[in-house]
DSSP file (Angstrom, degrees, kcal/mol; ACC not computed):
  #  RESIDUE AA STRUCTURE BP1 BP2  ACC     N-H-->O    O-->H-N    N-H-->O    O-->H-N    TCO  KAPPA ALPHA  PHI   PSI    X-CA   Y-CA   Z-CA
    1    1 A M     >        0   0    0      0, 0.0     4,-2.5     0, 0.0     3,-0.2   0.000 360.0 360.0 360.0 -31.5    3.0    1.8  -12.6
    2    2 A D  H  >  +     0   0    0      1,-0.2     4,-2.4     2,-0.2     5,-0.2   0.886 360.0  55.9 -54.7 -39.1    1.1    5.0  -13.5
    3    3 A R  H  > S+     0   0    0      1,-0.2     4,-2.6     2,-0.2    -1,-0.2   0.923 109.1  45.3 -60.4 -44.7   -1.4    2.8  -15.4
    4    4 A Y  H  > S+     0   0    0     -3,-0.2     4,-2.1     2,-0.2    -1,-0.2   0.896 110.6  53.5 -67.3 -40.2   -2.2    0.7  -12.3
    5    5 A I  H  <>S+     0   0    0     -4,-2.5     5,-2.7     1,-0.2    -1,-0.2   0.924 113.5  43.2 -60.9 -43.5   -2.4    3.7  -10.0
    6    6 A R  H ><5S+     0   0    0     -4,-2.4     3,-1.3    -5,-0.2    -2,-0.2   0.919 110.4  56.1 -66.9 -43.4   -5.0    5.3  -12.4
    7    7 A E  H 3<5S+     0   0    0     -4,-2.6    -2,-0.2     1,-0.3    -1,-0.2   0.855 117.1  33.9 -61.1 -36.6   -6.9    2.1  -12.9
    8    8 A I  T 3<5S-     0   0    0     -4,-2.1    -1,-0.3    -5,-0.1    -2,-0.2   0.229 112.6-118.7-105.2  15.2   -7.5    1.6   -9.2
    9    9 A S  T < 5 +     0   0    0     -3,-1.3     2,-0.4     1,-0.2    -3,-0.2   0.931  54.5 158.9  53.3  61.0   -7.8    5.3   -8.5
   10   10 A L      < -     0   0    0     -5,-2.7    -1,-0.2    -6,-0.1    -2,-0.1  -0.892  37.8-132.5-113.4 144.1   -4.9    5.8   -6.1
   11   11 A S     >  -     0   0    0     -2,-0.4     4,-2.3     1,-0.1     5,-0.2  -0.522  34.4-107.6 -79.6 160.1   -3.0    8.9   -5.2
   12   12 A P  H  > S+     0   0    0      0, 0.0     4,-2.2     0, 0.0     5,-0.2   0.889 122.7  52.9 -56.1 -38.4    0.8    8.7   -5.3
   13   13 A A  H  > S+     0   0    0      2,-0.2     4,-2.3     1,-0.2     5,-0.1   0.897 107.8  50.5 -65.1 -39.5    0.8    8.8   -1.5
   14   14 A S  H  > S+     0   0    0      2,-0.2     4,-2.4     1,-0.2    -1,-0.2   0.896 109.0  52.2 -63.4 -39.7   -1.7    5.9   -1.3
   15   15 A W  H  X S+     0   0    0     -4,-2.3     4,-2.3     2,-0.2    -2,-0.2   0.920 109.2  48.8 -63.1 -43.6    0.5    3.9   -3.6
   16   16 A I  H  X S+     0   0    0     -4,-2.2     4,-2.5     1,-0.2    -1,-0.2   0.904 109.6  53.1 -62.8 -40.5    3.6    4.5   -1.4
   17   17 A I  H  X S+     0   0    0     -4,-2.3     4,-2.5     1,-0.2    -2,-0.2   0.924 109.5  48.6 -59.4 -44.6    1.5    3.5    1.6
   18   18 A L  H  X S+     0   0    0     -4,-2.4     4,-2.3     2,-0.2    -2,-0.2   0.892 110.5  50.4 -65.0 -38.8    0.6    0.2   -0.1
   19   19 A L  H  X S+     0   0    0     -4,-2.3     4,-2.2     2,-0.2    -1,-0.2   0.907 110.8  49.4 -64.7 -40.8    4.2   -0.5   -1.1
   20   20 A E  H  X S+     0   0    0     -4,-2.5     4,-2.3     1,-0.2    -2,-0.2   0.917 112.7  47.6 -62.0 -43.1    5.3    0.1    2.5
   21   21 A L  H  X S+     0   0    0     -4,-2.5     4,-2.4     2,-0.2    55,-0.3   0.861 108.7  54.3 -67.4 -35.2    2.5   -2.2    3.7
   22   22 A Y  H  X S+     0   0    0     -4,-2.3     4,-1.2     2,-0.2    -1,-0.2   0.921 110.3  46.6 -63.7 -43.8    3.5   -4.9    1.2
   23   23 A S  H  < S+     0   0    0     -4,-2.2     4,-0.5     1,-0.2     3,-0.4   0.920 113.9  47.9 -63.2 -44.0    7.1   -4.8    2.4
   24   24 A A  H ><>S+     0   0    0     -4,-2.3     5,-2.5     1,-0.2     3,-1.3   0.863 105.2  60.1 -65.1 -35.6    5.9   -5.0    6.1
   25   25 A D  H ><5S+     0   0    0     -4,-2.4     3,-1.7     1,-0.3    -1,-0.2   0.832  92.9  66.1 -61.8 -32.6    3.6   -7.9    5.2
   26   26 A A  T 3<5S+     0   0    0     -4,-1.2    -1,-0.3    -3,-0.4    -2,-0.2   0.760 111.4  34.7 -62.0 -24.2    6.6   -9.9    4.0
   27   27 A V  T < 5S-     0   0    0     -3,-1.3    -1,-0.3    -4,-0.5    -2,-0.2   0.091 117.0-110.0-116.9  21.0    7.8  -10.0    7.6
   28   28 A S  T < 5 +     0   0    0     -3,-1.7     2,-0.4     1,-0.2    -3,-0.2   0.874  69.2 147.2  54.3  43.9    4.3  -10.1    9.2
   29   29 A K      < -     0   0    0     -5,-2.5     2,-0.4    -8,-0.2    -1,-0.2  -0.873  40.5-148.1-112.6 142.6    4.6   -6.6   10.6
   30   30 A R        -     0   0    0     -2,-0.4     2,-0.3    45,-0.1    45,-0.2  -0.869  17.2-146.0-103.6 143.3    1.9   -4.0   11.0
   31   31 A L  E     -A   74   0A   0     43,-2.2    43,-3.0    -2,-0.4     2,-0.1  -0.816  13.9-116.7-110.4 149.6    2.8   -0.3   10.6
   32   32 A S  E  >  -A   73   0A   0     -2,-0.3     4,-1.8    41,-0.2    41,-0.2  -0.449  24.2-118.8 -78.2 156.5    1.4    2.7   12.4
   33   33 A V  H  > S+     0   0    0     39,-1.7     4,-2.3     1,-0.2     5,-0.2   0.885 115.1  55.2 -61.4 -38.6   -0.5    5.4   10.6
   34   34 A S  H  > S+     0   0    0     38,-0.2     4,-2.3     1,-0.2    -1,-0.2   0.894 106.6  49.0 -65.1 -38.5    2.1    7.9   11.6
   35   35 A S  H  > S+     0   0    0      1,-0.2     4,-2.4     2,-0.2    -1,-0.2   0.857 110.6  51.5 -69.4 -32.3    4.9    5.8   10.1
   36   36 A L  H  X S+     0   0    0     -4,-1.8     4,-2.0     2,-0.2    -2,-0.2   0.879 109.3  50.7 -68.3 -37.5    3.0    5.5    6.9
   37   37 A G  H  X>S+     0   0    0     -4,-2.3     5,-2.2     2,-0.2     4,-0.9   0.926 111.4  47.6 -62.7 -45.0    2.5    9.2    6.8
   38   38 A Y  H ><5S+     0   0    0     -4,-2.3     3,-0.7     1,-0.2    -2,-0.2   0.933 112.7  48.6 -61.2 -47.0    6.2    9.7    7.3
   39   39 A A  H 3<5S+     0   0    0     -4,-2.4    -1,-0.2     1,-0.2    -2,-0.2   0.841 116.2  42.8 -63.4 -34.8    7.1    7.2    4.6
   40   40 A S  H 3<5S-     0   0    0     -4,-2.0    -1,-0.2    -5,-0.1    -2,-0.2   0.488 111.2-118.0 -94.0  -3.2    4.7    8.7    2.1
   41   41 A G  T <<5S+     0   0    0     -4,-0.9     2,-0.3    -3,-0.7    -3,-0.2   0.762  73.2 118.4  76.4  25.2    5.6   12.3    2.9
   42   42 A V      < -     0   0    0     -5,-2.2    -1,-0.3    -6,-0.2    -2,-0.1  -0.799  68.8 -93.5-118.9 164.5    2.1   13.3    4.1
   43   43 A S     >  -     0   0    0     -2,-0.3     4,-2.6     1,-0.1     5,-0.2  -0.234  37.4-109.7 -68.0 163.3    0.8   14.6    7.4
   44   44 A I  H  > S+     0   0    0      1,-0.2     4,-2.6     2,-0.2     5,-0.2   0.896 120.4  55.2 -61.9 -39.4   -0.6   12.2    9.9
   45   45 A A  H  > S+     0   0    0      1,-0.2     4,-2.1     2,-0.2    -1,-0.2   0.910 110.2  45.3 -60.8 -41.6   -4.1   13.6    9.3
   46   46 A T  H  > S+     0   0    0      2,-0.2     4,-2.9     1,-0.2    -2,-0.2   0.900 110.9  53.2 -68.7 -39.7   -3.7   12.9    5.6
   47   47 A A  H  X S+     0   0    0     -4,-2.6     4,-2.7     2,-0.2     5,-0.2   0.894 108.4  50.9 -61.3 -39.3   -2.3    9.4    6.3
   48   48 A V  H  X S+     0   0    0     -4,-2.6     4,-2.3     2,-0.2    -2,-0.2   0.947 112.0  46.7 -61.2 -48.0   -5.4    8.8    8.5
   49   49 A R  H  X S+     0   0    0     -4,-2.1     4,-2.1     1,-0.2    -2,-0.2   0.910 113.6  48.2 -61.4 -43.3   -7.7    9.9    5.7
   50   50 A L  H  X S+     0   0    0     -4,-2.9     4,-2.4     2,-0.2    -1,-0.2   0.915 112.6  47.2 -65.8 -43.3   -5.8    7.8    3.1
   51   51 A T  H  X S+     0   0    0     -4,-2.7     4,-2.3     2,-0.2    -1,-0.2   0.862 110.7  52.7 -68.6 -33.6   -5.8    4.6    5.3
   52   52 A Q  H  X S+     0   0    0     -4,-2.3     4,-2.3    -5,-0.2    -1,-0.2   0.905 110.1  48.9 -64.4 -39.8   -9.5    5.1    6.0
   53   53 A S  H  X S+     0   0    0     -4,-2.1     4,-1.1     2,-0.2    -2,-0.2   0.915 112.4  47.1 -64.8 -43.5  -10.2    5.3    2.3
   54   54 A L  H  <>S+     0   0    0     -4,-2.4     5,-2.7     1,-0.2     6,-0.9   0.857 111.5  52.2 -66.2 -34.6   -8.1    2.2    1.6
   55   55 A E  H ><5S+     0   0    0     -4,-2.3     3,-1.8     1,-0.2    -2,-0.2   0.898 104.6  55.3 -67.2 -39.9   -9.9    0.4    4.5
   56   56 A A  H 3<5S+     0   0    0     -4,-2.3    -1,-0.2     1,-0.3    -2,-0.2   0.793 108.1  49.7 -62.7 -26.9  -13.3    1.4    3.0
   57   57 A R  T 3<5S-     0   0    0     -4,-1.1    -1,-0.3    -5,-0.1    -2,-0.2   0.341 116.3-118.9 -92.1   5.5  -12.2   -0.3   -0.2
   58   58 A A  T < 5S+     0   0    0     -3,-1.8    22,-0.4     2,-0.2    21,-0.3   0.774  82.9 118.1  62.5  30.2  -11.1   -3.4    1.8
   59   59 A I  S   <S+     0   0    0     -5,-2.7    18,-2.4    20,-0.2     2,-0.3   0.758  77.0  23.5 -93.2 -31.0   -7.5   -3.1    0.7
   60   60 A V  E     -B   76   0A   0     -6,-0.9     2,-0.4    16,-0.3    16,-0.2  -0.875  68.4-139.4-129.6 164.6   -6.1   -2.5    4.2
   61   61 A E  E     -B   75   0A   0     14,-3.0    14,-2.0    -2,-0.3     2,-0.4  -0.992  14.1-154.7-124.0 132.5   -7.2   -3.4    7.7
   62   62 A R  E     +B   74   0A   0     -2,-0.4     2,-0.3    12,-0.2    12,-0.2  -0.840  16.8 174.4-106.2 145.5   -6.8   -0.9   10.6
   63   63 A Q  E     -B   73   0A   0     10,-2.6    10,-3.5    -2,-0.4     2,-0.1  -0.989  34.9-106.8-151.7 138.7   -6.5   -2.1   14.2
   64   64 A R  E     -B   72   0A   0     -2,-0.3     8,-0.2     8,-0.2     5,-0.1  -0.407  42.2-110.0 -63.0 138.6   -5.8   -0.4   17.5
   65   65 A D  E >   -B   68   0A   0      6,-2.6     3,-0.6     3,-0.6     6,-0.2  -0.586  20.3-144.2 -69.3 125.5   -2.3   -1.2   18.9
   66   66 A P  T 3  S+     0   0    0      0, 0.0     3,-0.2     0, 0.0    -1,-0.2   0.711  99.2  45.7 -66.7 -18.1   -2.8   -3.4   21.9
   67   67 A H  T 3  S+     0   0    0      1,-0.3     2,-0.3     4,-0.0    -2,-0.0   0.604 122.2  30.6 -98.9 -14.1    0.1   -1.7   23.7
   68   68 A D  E X   - B   0  65A   0     -3,-0.6     3,-1.9     3,-0.2    -3,-0.6  -0.824  60.9-162.7-149.9 102.9   -0.8    1.9   22.9
   69   69 A A  E 3  S+     0   0A   0     -2,-0.3    -1,-0.1     1,-0.3    -4,-0.0   0.677  91.0  62.2 -63.1 -18.0   -4.4    2.9   22.6
   70   70 A R  E 3  S+     0   0A   0     -6,-0.1     2,-0.4     2,-0.0    -1,-0.3   0.682  94.0  78.0 -78.7 -17.1   -3.4    6.1   20.8
   71   71 A R  E <   -     0   0A   0     -3,-1.9    -6,-2.6    -6,-0.2     2,-0.5  -0.750  62.4-159.1-102.0 138.7   -1.9    4.3   18.0
   72   72 A T  E     - B   0  64A   0     -2,-0.4   -39,-1.7    -8,-0.2     2,-0.3  -0.967  11.7-152.2-112.9 128.7   -3.6    2.6   15.1
   73   73 A N  E     -AB  32  63A   0    -10,-3.5   -10,-2.6    -2,-0.5     2,-0.4  -0.695   7.8-157.0 -97.5 153.0   -1.8   -0.1   13.1
   74   74 A V  E     +AB  31  62A   0    -43,-3.0   -43,-2.2    -2,-0.3     2,-0.3  -0.974  14.5 169.7-131.9 142.9   -2.4   -0.9    9.5
   75   75 A A  E     - B   0  61A   0    -14,-2.0   -14,-3.0    -2,-0.4     2,-0.1  -0.973  41.2 -91.5-144.8 157.9   -1.8   -4.0    7.4
   76   76 A L  E     - B   0  60A   0    -55,-0.3   -16,-0.3    -2,-0.3     2,-0.1  -0.444  39.6-134.1 -65.4 143.0   -2.8   -5.2    4.0
   77   77 A S     >  -     0   0    0    -18,-2.4     4,-2.7    -2,-0.1     5,-0.2  -0.405  31.8 -98.5 -84.0 173.1   -6.0   -7.2    3.8
   78   78 A A  H  > S+     0   0    0      1,-0.2     4,-2.3     2,-0.2     5,-0.2   0.901 128.7  50.6 -59.5 -39.6   -6.2  -10.4    1.9
   79   79 A R  H  > S+     0   0    0    -21,-0.3     4,-2.6     2,-0.2    -1,-0.2   0.915 110.0  48.9 -64.9 -42.9   -7.7   -8.4   -1.0
   80   80 A G  H  > S+     0   0    0    -22,-0.4     4,-2.5   -21,-0.3     5,-0.2   0.910 111.1  50.0 -62.8 -43.0   -5.0   -5.8   -0.8
   81   81 A R  H  X S+     0   0    0     -4,-2.7     4,-2.3     1,-0.2    -1,-0.2   0.923 112.8  46.7 -60.4 -45.7   -2.3   -8.5   -0.9
   82   82 A A  H  X S+     0   0    0     -4,-2.3     4,-2.4     2,-0.2    -2,-0.2   0.886 110.9  52.8 -65.6 -39.7   -3.9  -10.2   -3.9
   83   83 A T  H  X S+     0   0    0     -4,-2.6     4,-2.2     2,-0.2    -2,-0.2   0.943 112.2  43.7 -61.8 -48.5   -4.3   -6.8   -5.7
   84   84 A L  H  X S+     0   0    0     -4,-2.5     4,-2.8     1,-0.2     5,-0.2   0.897 111.6  53.9 -65.3 -39.6   -0.7   -5.9   -5.3
   85   85 A R  H  X S+     0   0    0     -4,-2.3     4,-2.8    -5,-0.2    -1,-0.2   0.918 109.3  48.9 -60.4 -42.8    0.4   -9.4   -6.2
   86   86 A C  H  X S+     0   0    0     -4,-2.4     4,-2.5     2,-0.2    -1,-0.2   0.911 111.5  49.6 -62.8 -42.5   -1.6   -9.2   -9.5
   87   87 A I  H  X S+     0   0    0     -4,-2.2     4,-2.3     2,-0.2    -2,-0.2   0.945 114.0  44.6 -61.3 -48.6   -0.1   -5.8  -10.3
   88   88 A F  H  X S+     0   0    0     -4,-2.8     4,-2.4     1,-0.2    -2,-0.2   0.908 113.4  50.1 -64.9 -41.9    3.5   -7.1   -9.7
   89   89 A D  H  X S+     0   0    0     -4,-2.8     4,-2.4    -5,-0.2    -1,-0.2   0.906 111.3  49.2 -62.5 -40.9    2.9  -10.3  -11.7
   90   90 A D  H  X S+     0   0    0     -4,-2.5     4,-2.6     2,-0.2    -2,-0.2   0.893 110.1  51.2 -65.8 -39.7    1.4   -8.3  -14.6
   91   91 A C  H  X S+     0   0    0     -4,-2.3     4,-2.4     2,-0.2    -2,-0.2   0.923 111.1  47.9 -62.4 -44.2    4.4   -5.9  -14.5
   92   92 A V  H  X S+     0   0    0     -4,-2.4     4,-2.3     1,-0.2    -2,-0.2   0.924 113.1  47.8 -63.5 -44.2    6.8   -8.8  -14.6
   93   93 A A  H  X S+     0   0    0     -4,-2.4     4,-1.7     1,-0.2    -2,-0.2   0.899 111.9  50.3 -64.2 -40.3    4.9  -10.5  -17.5
   94   94 A S  H  X S+     0   0    0     -4,-2.6     4,-1.1     1,-0.2    -2,-0.2   0.907 112.0  47.1 -64.2 -42.2    4.8   -7.2  -19.4
   95   95 A R  H  < S+     0   0    0     -4,-2.4     3,-0.2     1,-0.2    -1,-0.2   0.884 111.1  51.5 -67.3 -38.1    8.5   -6.6  -19.0
   96   96 A A  H  < S+     0   0    0     -4,-2.3    -1,-0.2     1,-0.2    -2,-0.2   0.838 112.4  46.4 -67.2 -31.9    9.3  -10.2  -20.0
   97   97 A A  H  < S+     0   0    0     -4,-1.7    -1,-0.2    -5,-0.2    -2,-0.2   0.663  92.7  98.1 -84.4 -16.9    7.2   -9.9  -23.2
   98   98 A A  S  < S-     0   0    0     -4,-1.1     3,-0.1    -3,-0.2     2,-0.1  -0.444  83.8-106.7 -73.5 142.9    8.7   -6.5  -24.1
   99   99 A P        -     0   0    0      0, 0.0     2,-0.1     0, 0.0    -1,-0.1  -0.395  40.5-100.1 -67.0 147.4   11.4   -6.5  -26.7
  100  100 A M        -     0   0    0     -4,-0.1     2,-0.4    -2,-0.1    -4,-0.0  -0.434  36.3-141.7 -66.4 137.2   14.9   -5.8  -25.4
  101  101 A Q        -     0   0    0     -2,-0.1     2,-0.4    -3,-0.1    -1,-0.1  -0.849   7.4-134.0-103.3 138.7   16.1   -2.2  -26.0
  102  102 A K              0   0    0     -2,-0.4     0, 0.0     1,-0.1     0, 0.0  -0.718 360.0 360.0 -88.2 140.4   19.6   -1.3  -26.9
  103  103 A N              0   0    0     -2,-0.4    -1,-0.1     0, 0.0    -2,-0.0   0.422 360.0 360.0 -91.0 360.0   21.3    1.5  -25.0
């Protein structure tokens, strides 16, 4: 995974945010910036900065919560979903092609 994180220039916290969003996407859920901060172990201010950076790269989409104007929800964009799917598919293919190791 380190290789992918470096290739797309992500911090470990950004990677955790993307993994959280990928899981949420599977159930059509949007997550708040504060919950992403909590999950990734960063402050809310840092989570805001990280999600803004991911949004600028069109990997995530941010949207005001219709029920709470103070809250911003985040979800993977189509591009973000495709990027993560490619990473996961490549990991699976790499593992399948690797020789079995004996313990």
